[in-house]
C-alpha positions in Angstrom: -25.5 -50.8 -34.8 -25.6 -51.7 -31.1 -21.8 -51.7 -30.8 -21.6 -48.2 -32.3 -23.8 -46.5 -29.7 -22.1 -48.5 -27.0 -18.7 -47.1 -28.2 -20.2 -43.6 -28.3 -21.5 -43.8 -24.8 -18.3 -45.3 -23.5 -16.4 -42.3 -25.0 -18.8 -39.8 -23.3 -18.5 -41.6 -20.0 -14.7 -41.6 -20.2 -14.7 -37.9 -20.9 -17.3 -37.1 -18.2 -15.2 -39.1 -15.7 -12.5 -36.4 -16.1 -14.8 -33.5 -15.1 -14.5 -33.8 -11.3 -10.8 -34.0 -11.6 -10.8 -30.8 -13.6 -13.3 -29.0 -11.4 -11.8 -30.1 -8.1 -8.2 -29.4 -8.6 -7.9 -26.8 -11.3 -11.0 -24.6 -11.8 -11.7 -24.2 -8.1 -8.2 -24.0 -6.8 -7.2 -20.6 -5.2 -4.6 -18.9 -7.3 -1.0 -19.0 -6.1 -0.3 -16.0 -3.9 1.6 -13.1 -5.5 2.2 -11.9 -2.0 4.5 -14.8 -1.1 7.2 -12.3 -2.0 7.1 -9.2 0.2 5.7 -6.4 -1.8 6.3 -2.7 -0.9 4.2 0.0 -2.4 6.9 2.6 -2.9 7.3 5.6 -5.1 9.1 5.1 -8.4 12.3 6.9 -9.2 11.4 10.0 -11.2 13.5 12.1 -13.5 10.8 14.8 -13.3 7.8 15.2 -11.0 4.8 12.9 -11.5 1.2 13.9 -10.5 0.4 12.4 -7.2 -2.7 10.7 -8.6 -0.6 8.8 -11.1 1.9 7.7 -8.4 -1.0 6.6 -6.1 -2.6 4.6 -8.9 0.7 2.8 -9.5 1.0 1.9 -5.9 -2.6 0.7 -5.6 -2.1 -1.6 -8.6 1.2 -3.0 -7.2 -0.3 -3.7 -3.8 -3.6 -5.2 -5.1 -1.5 -7.6 -7.2 0.2 -8.7 -4.0 -3.1 -9.8 -2.3 -3.3 -13.5 -2.8 -6.0 -16.0 -3.6 -9.6 -15.1 -4.1 -9.0 -11.8 -2.3 -6.9 -10.8 -5.3 -9.9 -10.8 -7.6 -11.1 -14.3 -8.5 -14.8 -13.6 -9.1 -16.4 -16.9 -10.2 -15.8 -20.6 -10.4 -16.3 -21.9 -14.0 -19.6 -23.6 -14.6 -19.3 -27.3 -15.4 -19.5 -28.0 -19.1 -22.0 -30.8 -19.5 -24.3 -31.7 -22.5 -26.8 -28.9 -23.1 -29.1 -30.7 -25.6 -32.3 -32.4 -24.4 -31.7 -35.7 -26.1 -30.8 -38.5 -23.7 -28.2 -40.9 -25.1 -29.0 -44.5 -24.6 -26.6 -45.7 -21.8 -24.1 -48.5 -21.9 -25.0 -51.8 -20.2 -27.8 -54.3 -20.3 -31.4 -53.4 -20.1 -33.5 -54.8 -17.3 -36.4 -57.1 -18.0 -38.8 -54.2 -18.0 -36.5 -52.0 -20.1 -36.5 -49.1 -17.6 -33.0 -49.5 -16.4 -29.6 -50.3 -17.8 -26.9 -52.1 -15.7 -23.7 -54.0 -15.7 -22.4 -56.7 -13.5 -19.1 -56.1 -11.7 -17.8 -58.6 -9.1 -21.2 -60.3 -8.7 -22.9 -57.0 -8.0 -25.1 -54.8 -10.3 -24.2 -51.3 -11.2 -26.8 -49.0 -12.7 -25.6 -47.4 -15.9 -28.7 -45.4 -16.9 -32.4 -45.4 -17.6 -34.8 -45.5 -20.5 -35.8 -42.2 -22.2 -38.9 -40.6 -20.7 -38.2 -41.7 -17.2 -39.1 -39.0 -14.7 -39.5 -40.8 -11.4 -36.8 -43.4 -11.0 -37.1 -46.2 -8.4 -34.0 -48.4 -8.3 -34.7 -52.0 -7.2 -32.5 -53.7 -4.6 -31.8 -56.6 -7.0 -31.7 -57.2 -10.7 -32.2 -60.6 -12.4 -29.7 -61.2 -15.2 -31.3 -63.4 -17.9 -28.0 -64.4 -19.4 -26.5 -65.5 -16.1 -29.9 -66.6 -14.8 -28.9 -65.1 -11.5 -30.2 -62.3 -9.1 -27.6 -59.6 -8.4 -27.8 -57.0 -5.6 -27.8 -53.4 -6.8 -24.9 -51.6 -4.9 -23.6 -48.9 -7.1 -24.6 -46.2 -9.6 -22.0 -46.0 -12.3 -20.0 -42.9 -13.3 -22.0 -40.5 -15.5 -25.0 -42.9 -15.4 -27.6 -40.1 -15.7 -25.2 -37.4 -16.9 -27.2 -34.5 -18.5 -30.6 -36.2 -18.1 -33.1 -33.3 -18.1 -36.2 -35.6 -17.7 -35.4 -37.2 -14.4 -37.2 -35.6 -11.4 -37.0 -38.0 -8.5 -34.7 -40.8 -7.6 -35.2 -43.5 -4.9 -32.3 -45.7 -4.1 -32.7 -49.2 -2.4 -31.2 -50.4 0.8 -27.9 -52.0 0.0 -26.8 -49.2 -2.3 -23.2 -48.3 -1.2 -21.9 -45.8 -3.7 -22.6 -43.2 -6.4 -20.1 -42.8 -9.2 -18.5 -39.6 -10.4 -20.8 -37.2 -12.3 -23.6 -39.8 -11.9 -26.4 -37.1 -11.9 -24.3 -34.1 -13.2 -26.5 -31.6 -15.0 -29.9 -33.3 -14.1 -31.4 -29.9 -14.0 -35.0 -31.0 -13.3 -34.1 -33.4 -10.5 -35.8 -32.2 -7.3 -35.5 -35.0 -4.8 -33.1 -37.9 -4.0 -33.7 -40.5 -1.4 -30.6 -42.3 -0.2 -30.5 -45.2 2.2 -28.2 -45.4 5.3 -26.1 -47.9 3.5 -24.5 -45.3 1.1 -20.9 -44.9 2.1 -19.4 -42.8 -0.8 -20.5 -40.2 -3.2 -17.9 -39.5 -5.9 -16.9 -36.2 -7.4 -19.5 -34.2 -9.3 -22.2 -36.7 -8.5 -25.0 -34.1 -8.2 -23.2 -31.1 -9.6 -25.5 -28.6 -11.3 -28.7 -30.3 -10.2 -30.1 -26.8 -10.1 -33.7 -27.8 -8.9 -32.6 -30.1 -6.1 -34.1 -28.6 -3.0 -33.5 -31.2 -0.4 -31.1 -34.1 0.2 -30.4 -36.0 3.3 -26.9 -37.4 3.6 -26.9 -40.8 5.4 -25.1 -41.3 8.6 -23.1 -44.1 6.9 -21.5 -41.7 4.5 -17.7 -41.5 5.0 -16.6 -40.0 1.6 -17.9 -37.3 -0.7 -15.7 -36.2 -3.6 -15.0 -32.7 -4.9 -17.9 -30.7 -6.5 -20.4 -33.4 -5.4 -23.2 -30.8 -4.9 -21.7 -27.6 -6.5 -24.1 -25.4 -8.4 -27.2 -27.0 -6.7 -28.8 -23.6 -6.9 -32.0 -24.5 -5.1 -30.5 -26.4 -2.2 -31.4 -24.6 1.1 -29.9 -26.6 3.9 -27.6 -29.5 4.5 -26.4 -31.6 7.5 -23.0 -33.2 7.3 -22.9 -36.5 9.2 -20.1 -37.1 11.6 -18.7 -40.1 9.7 -17.8 -37.8 6.9 -14.6 -36.4 8.5 -13.6 -34.3 5.6 -15.7 -32.0 3.4 -14.4 -32.2 -0.1 -13.1 -29.2 -2.1 -16.0 -27.2 -3.8 -18.5 -29.7 -2.4 -21.2 -27.0 -2.2 -19.7 -24.2 -4.2 -22.1 -21.7 -5.7 -25.2 -23.2 -4.0 -26.8 -19.8 -4.2 -29.8 -20.5 -1.9 -28.0 -22.6 0.7 -28.8 -20.9 4.1 -28.0 -23.4 6.8 -25.1 -25.8 7.3 -24.9 -28.1 10.3 -21.6 -30.0 10.8 -22.1 -32.9 13.2 -19.5 -34.0 15.7 -16.8 -36.0 13.9 -16.3 -33.6 11.0 -12.6 -32.6 11.1 -11.9 -30.4 8.1 -13.6 -28.2 5.5 -12.1 -28.4 2.0 -11.0 -25.5 -0.1 -13.8 -23.6 -1.8 -16.3 -25.9 -0.1 -18.9 -23.2 0.3 -17.5 -20.7 -2.2 -20.2 -18.4 -3.6 -23.0 -19.6 -1.2 -24.3 -16.1 -1.2 -27.4 -16.9 1.0 -25.5 -18.8 3.6 -26.2 -17.3 7.0 -25.5 -20.0 9.6 -22.8 -22.6 10.0 -23.0 -24.7 13.1 -19.6 -26.2 13.9 -19.1 -29.3 16.0 -17.8 -28.6 19.5 -14.5 -30.4 19.4 -13.8 -32.3 16.2 -13.2 -29.6 13.6 -9.6 -28.5 13.4 -9.0 -27.1 9.9 -10.8 -24.8 7.4 -9.0 -24.8 4.1 -8.4 -22.0 1.6 -11.4 -20.0 0.3 -13.7 -22.3 2.1 -16.4 -19.6 2.6 -15.2 -17.0 0.1 -18.1 -14.9 -1.3 -20.6 -16.5 1.1 -23.4 -14.6 2.9 -22.2 -15.2 6.4 -23.0 -12.4 8.8 -21.2 -13.8 11.9 -18.9 -16.7 12.7 -17.8 -18.3 15.9 -15.0 -20.8 15.6 -14.7 -23.5 18.2 -11.5 -23.7 20.1 -10.7 -27.0 18.4 -9.9 -25.1 15.2 -6.2 -24.6 14.9 -5.7 -23.8 11.2 -7.7 -21.4 9.0 -6.1 -21.3 5.6 -5.6 -18.5 3.0 -8.6 -16.3 2.2 -11.0 -18.7 4.0 -13.6 -15.9 4.7 -12.5 -13.4 2.1 -15.2 -11.4 0.2 -17.8 -12.2 2.9 -19.4 -8.7 2.6 -22.1 -9.4 5.2 -19.7 -10.7 7.8 -19.8 -8.2 10.7 -18.4 -10.1 13.7 -16.0 -13.0 14.2 -14.9 -14.9 17.3 -11.6 -16.6 16.7 -10.5 -19.8 18.2 -8.1 -19.8 21.1 -6.4 -22.7 19.5 -5.1 -20.7 16.6 -1.6 -19.3 16.6 -1.6 -17.4 13.4 -3.9 -15.8 10.9 -3.1 -16.8 7.3 -2.9 -14.6 4.2 -6.1 -12.7 3.3 -8.3 -14.6 5.8 -10.9 -11.8 5.9 -9.9 -9.6 3.0 -12.7 -7.7 1.4 -15.1 -8.7 4.1 -17.7 -6.6 6.0 -16.0 -6.9 9.4 -16.7 -4.0 11.8 -14.6 -5.1 14.8 -12.4 -7.9 15.9 -10.5 -9.0 18.9 -7.4 -11.1 18.3 -6.9 -13.7 21.0 -3.7 -14.0 23.0 -2.9 -17.3 21.3 -2.1 -15.5 18.0 1.5 -14.6 17.5 1.6 -14.0 13.7 -0.7 -12.2 11.3 0.1 -12.9 7.7 -0.2 -10.5 4.8 -3.5 -9.0 3.7 -5.6 -10.6 6.5 -7.9 -7.5 6.8 -7.1 -5.8 3.4 -10.0 -3.8 2.0 -12.2 -4.4 5.1 -13.7 -0.9 4.5 -16.1 -1.1 7.6 -13.5 -2.2 10.1 -13.4 0.3 12.9 -11.9 -1.4 15.8 -9.1 -4.0 16.2 -7.6 -5.3 19.5 -4.1 -6.7 19.1 -2.7 -9.0 21.8 0.5 -8.3 23.7 1.7 -11.8 22.5 1.8 -10.6 18.9 5.3 -10.9 17.4 4.8 -10.5 13.6 2.4 -8.6 11.5 3.1 -8.9 7.8 2.6 -6.4 5.0 -0.8 -5.0 3.8 -2.6 -6.5 6.8 -4.9 -3.4 7.2 -4.5 -2.1 3.6 -7.3 0.3 2.7 -9.3 -0.2 5.9 -11.0 3.2 5.5 -13.0 3.1 8.7 -10.2 2.1 11.1 -9.9 5.0 13.6 -7.2 4.0 16.1 -4.7 1.3 16.8 -2.6 0.3 19.8 0.5 -1.6 18.7 1.8 -4.1 21.4 5.2 -3.8 22.9 6.0 -7.3 21.6 5.9 -6.0 18.0 9.3 -4.7 16.8 8.5 -4.1 13.1 5.8 -2.2 11.4 5.6 -3.9 8.0 5.3 -2.3 4.5 1.9 -0.9 3.6 0.5 -2.0 6.9 -2.0 0.9 7.3 -1.9 2.0 3.6 -4.9 4.4 2.9 -6.5 3.9 6.3 -8.1 7.3 5.8 -9.9 7.5 9.2 -6.9 6.5 11.3 -6.3 9.4 13.6 -4.6 7.8 16.6 -1.6 5.5 16.6 0.1 4.3 19.7 3.5 2.6 19.0 4.8 -0.2 21.1 7.8 0.4 23.3 10.1 -1.8 21.2 9.3 -0.9 17.6 12.6 -0.3 15.7 11.5 0.1 12.1 8.5 1.5 10.1 8.2 0.0 6.7 7.7 1.4 3.2 4.2 3.1 2.8 3.2 1.9 6.3 1.0 4.9 6.9 0.7 6.1 3.3 -2.5 8.2 2.7 -3.6 8.2 6.4 -5.3 11.5 5.8 -6.8 11.8 9.3 -3.5 11.7 11.1 -2.6 15.1 12.5 0.4 14.3 14.6 3.2 11.7 14.3 5.2 10.8 17.4 7.9 8.5 16.3 9.4 6.6 19.2 13.1 7.0 20.0 13.5 3.2 19.5 13.0 3.6 15.8 16.1 3.5 13.6 14.5 3.3 10.1 11.6 4.9 8.3 10.9 3.2 5.0 10.2 4.8 1.6 6.9 6.8 1.7 6.2 5.7 5.2 4.1 8.8 6.0 3.5 10.0 2.4 0.2 11.7 1.6 -0.7 12.2 5.3 -2.2 15.5 4.3 -3.3 16.7 7.7 -0.1 16.1 9.7 1.2 19.5 10.8 4.3 18.6 12.8 6.8 15.8 12.7 9.8 15.1 15.0 12.3 12.5 13.8 14.2 11.3 16.8 18.0 11.0 17.0 17.7 7.2 16.9 16.6 7.3 13.3 19.6 6.8 10.9 17.7 5.9 7.7 15.0 8.1 6.2 13.7 6.6 3.0 12.7 8.3 -0.2 9.3 9.9 -0.4 8.9 9.5 3.4 6.8 12.7 3.9 5.8 13.2 0.3 2.8 15.5 -0.3 2.0 16.2 3.4 0.1 19.3 2.4 -0.4 20.8 5.9 3.0 19.9 7.3 4.6 23.2 8.6 7.2 22.1 11.2 9.8 19.4 11.0 12.7 18.6 13.3 15.2 16.0 12.1 17.4 14.1 14.6 21.1 14.0 14.7 21.3 10.4 13.4 20.3 11.2 9.9 23.1 11.7 7.3 21.1 11.8 4.1 17.9 13.7 3.2 16.8 11.2 0.5 15.1 11.9 -2.8 11.6 13.4 -2.7 11.7 13.4 1.2 9.5 16.5 1.6 8.4 16.8 -2.0 5.2 18.9 -2.4 4.9 19.7 1.3 3.7 23.1 0.2 3.2 24.6 3.7 6.5 23.5 5.1 8.3 26.6 6.5 10.3 25.5 9.5 12.9 22.8 9.0 15.6 22.0 11.5 18.4 20.1 9.7 21.0 18.6 12.0 24.8 18.8 11.7 24.9 15.1 10.8 23.4 15.6 7.4 25.9 15.3 4.5 23.6 15.1 1.5 20.3 16.5 0.3 18.8 14.3 -2.4 17.0 15.2 -5.6 13.6 16.9 -5.2 14.1 16.5 -1.4 12.4 19.9 -0.8 10.9 20.2 -4.3 7.5 22.0 -4.3 7.9 23.4 -0.7 6.4 26.7 -1.9 6.1 28.2 1.6 9.6 27.6 2.7 11.2 31.0 3.0 14.5 30.0 4.7 16.5 26.9 5.6 19.6 26.6 7.7 21.9 24.1 6.0 24.5 22.5 8.3 28.3 22.9 7.9 28.5 19.1 7.6 26.7 19.2 4.2 28.8 18.0 1.3 26.4 17.6 -1.7 23.0 18.9 -2.9 21.4 16.8 -5.7 19.6 18.1 -8.8 16.3 19.9 -8.3 16.6 19.6 -4.5 14.9 22.9 -3.9 13.0 23.2 -7.2 9.6 25.1 -7.0 10.5 26.7 -3.6 8.9 30.0 -4.6 9.4 31.7 -1.3 13.1 30.8 -0.9 14.9 33.9 -2.1 18.1 33.6 -0.1 20.1 30.6 0.9 23.5 30.3 2.5 25.5 27.3 1.3 28.2 26.0 3.6 31.7 25.9 2.2 32.1 22.1 2.5 29.5 21.6 -0.2 31.5 20.3 -3.1 28.7 19.3 -5.5 25.4 21.1 -6.4 23.2 19.3 -9.0 21.5 21.0 -11.9 18.4 23.2 -11.2 18.9 22.7 -7.4 18.0 26.3 -6.6 16.1 29.1 -8.5 14.0 26.9 -10.7 10.3 26.0 -11.0 8.2 23.6 -13.0 5.8 25.0 -15.6 3.8 22.6 -17.8 6.2 19.7 -17.0 9.2 21.9 -18.0 11.9 23.4 -15.7 12.2 27.1 -16.1 13.9 29.9 -14.1 12.0 30.9 -11.0 12.0 34.0 -8.8 15.1 36.0 -8.3 17.2 34.7 -5.5 20.6 35.2 -3.8 23.0 32.6 -2.9 25.4 33.4 -0.1 28.6 31.5 0.2 32.4 31.5 0.0 34.6 32.3 -2.9 36.0 29.5 -5.0 33.3 27.0 -3.9 30.5 25.1 -5.6 28.1 27.7 -4.3 29.7 30.5 -6.3 30.1 28.2 -9.4 26.4 27.3 -9.3 25.4 31.0 -8.9 27.5 32.1 -11.8 26.4 29.2 -14.0 22.7 29.9 -13.4 22.8 33.7 -13.4 22.0 33.9 -9.7 23.1 36.8 -7.4 26.0 35.7 -5.2 26.9 37.3 -1.9 30.4 36.4 -0.7 31.1 35.5 2.9 34.9 36.0 2.4 36.4 39.2 3.9 38.4 41.5 1.5 41.8 42.5 3.0 42.8 46.1 2.4 45.3 48.6 3.7 43.7 51.3 5.9 45.4 54.7 5.5 44.6 58.2 6.7 42.5 60.2 4.3 42.5 64.0 4.6 39.1 65.7 4.8 37.9 69.3 4.5 38.4 70.3 8.1 42.0 69.0 8.3 40.8 66.0 10.3 41.1 62.5 9.0 39.1 59.3 8.7 40.6 55.8 8.0 39.4 54.4 4.7 40.7 51.8 2.2 42.7 54.2 0.1 45.1 57.0 0.5 43.1 59.5 -1.5 40.9 62.4 -0.2 37.2 62.3 0.4 35.4 65.7 0.2 32.9 66.5 3.0 30.1 69.0 3.3 30.5 71.1 6.4 32.8 72.2 9.2 30.8 70.6 12.0 32.1 67.3 13.3 31.0 63.7 14.1 33.1 61.1 15.9 34.0 57.8 14.2 36.4 54.9 15.1 39.2 54.4 12.6 39.1 51.1 10.7 41.5 48.6 12.3 43.4 51.6 13.8 42.1 51.4 17.3 41.8 55.2 17.3 39.0 57.7 17.2 38.9 60.4 14.6 36.8 63.6 14.5 34.8 64.2 11.3 32.3 67.0 10.5 28.7 66.2 11.5 26.4 66.0 8.4 29.3 65.3 6.1 28.9 63.1 3.0 31.4 60.3 3.5 31.2 58.7 0.0 31.1 54.9 0.2 30.0 54.7 3.9 26.6 53.2 3.0 26.0 51.6 6.4 27.0 54.8 8.2 29.5 53.2 10.5 32.3 55.7 9.7 34.2 53.1 7.6 34.4 52.3 3.9 34.8 48.6 3.4 33.3 45.5 1.7 30.2 45.5 4.0 29.2 48.9 2.4 29.5 47.3 -1.0 27.2 44.3 0.0 24.6 46.8 1.3 24.8 48.9 -1.8 24.2 45.9 -4.0 21.1 45.0 -2.0 19.9 48.6 -2.3 20.4 48.5 -6.1 18.5 45.1 -6.2 15.6 46.6 -4.3 15.8 44.2 -1.3 16.7 47.0 1.1 15.9 50.7 1.3 18.5 53.3 2.4 17.7 56.3 4.5 18.6 59.9 3.4 22.1 60.0 4.8 23.0 56.5 3.5 21.6 57.3 0.1 23.9 60.4 -0.1 26.9 58.4 0.9 26.0 55.7 -1.7 26.2 58.1 -4.6 29.8 57.1 -5.4 29.8 58.5 -8.9 28.3 61.8 -7.9 25.4 61.8 -10.4 22.6 62.1 -7.9 21.2 58.6 -8.6 21.9 55.2 -7.0 22.6 52.4 -9.6 24.9 49.5 -10.2 27.5 52.0 -11.5 27.8 53.3 -7.9 28.4 49.7 -6.7 31.1 49.2 -9.3 32.9 52.4 -8.4 32.8 51.6 -4.7 34.3 48.1 -5.3 37.0 49.7 -7.5 37.7 52.3 -4.7 38.0 49.6 -2.0 40.5 47.6 -4.1 42.4 50.8 -4.8 41.6 51.0 -8.6 39.9 54.3 -8.0 41.7 56.9 -5.9 39.0 59.5 -5.2 35.2 59.5 -4.4 33.0 60.6 -6.0 34.4 59.3 -9.2 32.8 59.5 -12.6 35.4 58.4 -15.0 
């Protein structure tokens, strides 16, 4: 019978011994960073337009996934799984003479393995007499899991000479309120006092040089702790989730703070660092703690990933002058309001201030050489930033959704602005891109809804997709001569954009590049242009006439004259395309039933035409044109270099522009009059009635063209 319960207890102890290992290295470890790979929040390629809210949601999800460690969303550390029943299992080992304790002898020393049921106040003697050996042994150690899950134990007093406490020795002793340890104790193993939820006070002896992971985690009533100087390293999750812990004093000699050491200490207000010994603070060390301010001594050289993330009460921080870099997500999701980066810092890794929604002011040093992506992601209160001359690259998503940012001063040497760098900076009204910049990444200034004017300098050779997407108040854009490609969705949904200067360097207009620019009434396309992609000018309601250069050899489907209704492309307002014969412009106009005005001259033979007063006027045929009176007007003969006299007030059929000549320009004007885009005066209206029926219609335009090319001999003609 005795051997059976001994085996049972041995099994429990063996399992319990594994708990600190699990808690310390797996459950509490900060997740691997998804931001180790550079993540850019850029717009997806679209076949058809996507609502901006849907695009923005996708970007936000992508970027949030890039924020590493606890900043990425680790909310809690799992609670240790210890025995929940109130029954105390009889421990392994021999009972003492009085039956109150159980022990075992190891290397001529006694180790306490448990106590008798019903024990509330435990006083451990300094020696134990073993009846079998007939020898007195010093008590030096409390065995692993000795009092594991004991809910009766309330106080423990350890004797002088006690040197160590085993793993999980008091784990889950939820009614334990007080522990007295002598100065002889040198080590406390992992999980030793984990989840002693009523333990209010414990003094760590000066002799202590080792404390394992999770040793005091989940001690929910512990209010203060002093770490002695002999303990050079604070173990991982040592005080994690000690919800009432307010004050921590680190004595001189403490060198490092382990990962998650004070994770979830929501009441923690004060941490007193040693003046010179502490050099390292590991990952997530103070994540979710209640710290309101922190001053790091200059001895600190390394603050690891997300060390102060999710500290929502943290308002001010003084960084160490010994630090050369800020690691990933250091202050992500914290309550920081302002910070000054010391001159010693040369690198700021990704996500350091991501989601610091109260951060208003940041001072960057002139020594700064590298600022990685998403550093100021969604810092909604940040109002201005001065970028140092030492910084050459503005990384992807650097100021994404900094909605209060209204003033940006670029450094003198910046050469590239990354993807979504200023996406959603809705308070920006003006963007002055330095002439040192050669590249603007995808969606770099997208959703900057209050920017009204942008000038892209000649130095820029690469304009990414979506760069100025949905800039709702943008009216005026000048693009420098270095740009050859107006990429996809470049000005998509810039619905107030009216004035665009496109340089002669541009060879291509990408799909939806000007889609949704509903106020754009005209655009001057350069002679250098070679191709226009599909839907390039879709939903440009005010664009009724466009001249397409003759070098354009390719025009994509629905590039002009279409709009989007209920996610479907349909024909838009009537428009006219002006261009050359036998070009892509005319082919597109014909294929899409769009009016085409030819820029090509029509060559005709000018001959003398007799009129009613025996004078002549040069026209495009050799037939007669009747006139109305015998008074005269003077007109210059077409290509003749002579001046002819014609009766004043005559009806010179076909001379719609009243220049005394009948040629293709009259035909163009007549077509516009028929379309209703121009209105003719009385004289021009009479001359335009080429079929003599008293009305102006497309029939008159047809007759006039036939007359010009010599298919009709006399005007008016009504055959």
